[in-house]
N, CA, C and O of each residue as an XYZ file, in Angstrom:
208
protein
N       0.068    -22.621     15.131
C      -0.424    -22.547     16.485
C      -0.729    -21.080     16.794
O       0.053    -20.195     16.447
N      -1.838    -20.832     17.429
C      -2.208    -19.455     17.776
C      -1.425    -19.006     19.011
O      -0.870    -19.826     19.743
N      -1.392    -17.707     19.223
C      -0.717    -17.159     20.402
C      -1.366    -17.663     21.680
O      -0.672    -17.962     22.652
N      -2.679    -17.759     21.688
C      -3.381    -18.253     22.865
C      -2.988    -19.695     23.170
O      -2.738    -20.041     24.324
N      -2.933    -20.529     22.146
C      -2.519    -21.919     22.333
C      -1.096    -22.003     22.867
O      -0.813    -22.780     23.779
N      -0.201    -21.201     22.296
C       1.197    -21.214     22.732
C       1.302    -20.754     24.182
O       2.019    -21.367     24.973
N       0.603    -19.693     24.537
C       0.635    -19.201     25.915
C       0.168    -20.284     26.889
O       0.780    -20.485     27.938
N      -0.896    -20.967     26.546
C      -1.399    -22.047     27.397
C      -0.396    -23.190     27.494
O      -0.188    -23.759     28.566
N       0.220    -23.519     26.368
C       1.171    -24.630     26.315
C       2.404    -24.367     27.171
O       2.927    -25.288     27.799
N       2.876    -23.116     27.202
C       4.094    -22.816     27.953
C       3.816    -22.269     29.345
O       4.744    -22.072     30.130
N       2.548    -22.022     29.660
C       2.181    -21.634     31.017
C       2.371    -20.166     31.351
O       2.689    -19.835     32.493
N       2.186    -19.279     30.385
C       2.209    -17.850     30.669
C       0.922    -17.224     30.131
O       0.196    -17.845     29.355
N       0.652    -16.002     30.548
C      -0.565    -15.341     30.092
C      -0.391    -14.853     28.653
O       0.728    -14.574     28.222
N      -1.480    -14.752     27.924
C      -1.393    -14.210     26.559
C      -0.787    -12.805     26.524
O      -0.079    -12.461     25.577
N      -1.058    -11.995     27.544
C      -0.484    -10.640     27.559
C       1.034    -10.681     27.744
O       1.747     -9.878     27.142
N       1.536    -11.598     28.561
C       2.989    -11.735     28.718
C       3.629    -12.271     27.443
O       4.733    -11.861     27.087
N       2.959    -13.165     26.766
C       3.479    -13.656     25.489
C       3.536    -12.516     24.479
O       4.487    -12.424     23.701
N       2.538    -11.659     24.484
C       2.518    -10.513     23.586
C       3.703     -9.587     23.849
O       4.309     -9.073     22.909
N       4.030     -9.376     25.109
C       5.180     -8.541     25.469
C       6.467     -9.160     24.922
O       7.339     -8.448     24.426
N       6.581    -10.469     25.013
C       7.765    -11.145     24.461
C       7.811    -11.006     22.945
O       8.866    -10.732     22.374
N       6.668    -11.194     22.296
C       6.613    -11.146     20.828
C       6.942     -9.771     20.274
O       7.551     -9.664     19.209
N       6.550     -8.722     20.976
C       6.764     -7.375     20.470
C       8.141     -6.816     20.822
O       8.501     -5.720     20.393
N       8.911     -7.578     21.608
C      10.249     -7.125     21.967
C      10.271     -6.119     23.106
O      11.292     -5.468     23.330
N       9.179     -5.981     23.821
C       9.108     -5.010     24.914
C       9.582     -5.588     26.247
O       9.702     -4.857     27.230
N       9.846     -6.871     26.284
C      10.301     -7.502     27.524
C      11.741     -7.089     27.810
O      12.573     -7.024     26.906
N      12.021     -6.812     29.081
C      13.385     -6.445     29.472
C      14.179     -7.675     29.881
O      15.407     -7.632     29.950
N      13.482     -8.764     30.149
C      14.126    -10.008     30.572
C      13.193    -11.168     30.259
O      11.995    -10.985     30.044
N      13.766    -12.359     30.237
C      12.966    -13.571     30.054
C      13.542    -14.647     30.971
O      14.757    -14.831     31.046
N      12.678    -15.332     31.644
C      13.114    -16.410     32.537
C      13.644    -17.579     31.700
O      13.151    -17.862     30.608
N      14.635    -18.227     32.234
C      15.192    -19.406     31.556
C      14.109    -20.469     31.407
O      14.051    -21.153     30.386
N      13.257    -20.611     32.407
C      12.194    -21.619     32.330
C      11.199    -21.286     31.216
O      10.661    -22.190     30.577
N      10.953    -19.996     30.981
C      10.065    -19.586     29.887
C      10.727    -19.860     28.544
O      10.076    -20.331     27.612
N      12.020    -19.564     28.443
C      12.758    -19.835     27.208
C      12.765    -21.336     26.926
O      12.589    -21.761     25.784
N      12.969    -22.127     27.966
C      12.957    -23.587     27.821
C      11.597    -24.063     27.313
O      11.520    -24.878     26.394
N      10.522    -23.546     27.918
C       9.173    -23.948     27.507
C       8.887    -23.529     26.067
O       8.281    -24.287     25.310
N       9.320    -22.324     25.684
C       9.131    -21.863     24.302
C       9.873    -22.768     23.318
O       9.314    -23.175     22.299
N      11.119    -23.078     23.623
C      11.907    -23.925     22.724
C      11.314    -25.324     22.605
O      11.319    -25.914     21.524
N      10.809    -25.849     23.704
C      10.175    -27.171     23.648
C       8.899    -27.128     22.807
O       8.665    -28.009     21.980
N       8.078    -26.101     23.023
C       6.804    -25.992     22.310
C       7.007    -25.740     20.820
O       6.241    -26.231     19.991
N       8.042    -24.973     20.484
C       8.273    -24.601     19.087
C       9.340    -25.452     18.401
O       9.616    -25.274     17.215
N       9.940    -26.380     19.155
C      10.985    -27.257     18.633
C      12.092    -26.433     17.958
O      12.401    -26.604     16.779
N      12.672    -25.530     18.764
C      13.717    -24.657     18.228
C      14.802    -24.466     19.274
O      14.737    -25.036     20.363
N      15.791    -23.666     18.939
C      16.891    -23.318     19.830
C      16.715    -21.866     20.285
O      16.064    -21.084     19.593
N      17.286    -21.491     21.442
C      17.160    -20.110     21.904
C      17.624    -19.081     20.863
O      17.025    -18.012     20.748
N      18.661    -19.386     20.123
C      19.165    -18.452     19.105
C      18.133    -18.210     18.006
O      18.196    -17.191     17.318
N      17.199    -19.118     17.834
C      16.133    -18.908     16.838
C      15.137    -17.844     17.308
O      14.392    -17.286     16.502
N      15.127    -17.566     18.611
C      14.159    -16.638     19.177
C      14.757    -15.292     19.572
O      14.039    -14.298     19.672
N      16.069    -15.256     19.795
C      16.714    -14.046     20.278
C      17.577    -13.403     19.210
O      18.120    -14.063     18.324
N      17.683    -12.080     19.332
C      18.526    -11.321     18.414
C      19.245    -10.260     19.222
O      18.624     -9.553     20.016
N      20.552    -10.142     19.026
C      21.326     -9.109     19.710
C      21.334     -7.840     18.850
O      21.670     -7.865     17.666
N      20.952     -6.738     19.486
C      20.981     -5.448     18.806
C      21.749     -4.481     19.709
O      21.287     -4.161     20.805
N      22.915     -4.014     19.260
C      23.693     -3.098     20.119
C      22.989     -1.769     20.332
O      23.512     -0.898     21.027
């Protein structure tokens, strides 16, 4: 799936999806995380990484 398709599927702009993909986001809405997990059939831990 392309980034544009994913952005449309989860209801955010391609530029906001790019910010999430590059790790530049300071926060993510629970509703966005829910939409991403539904679209990608994954768990939140598959998308997040803790770095001290």
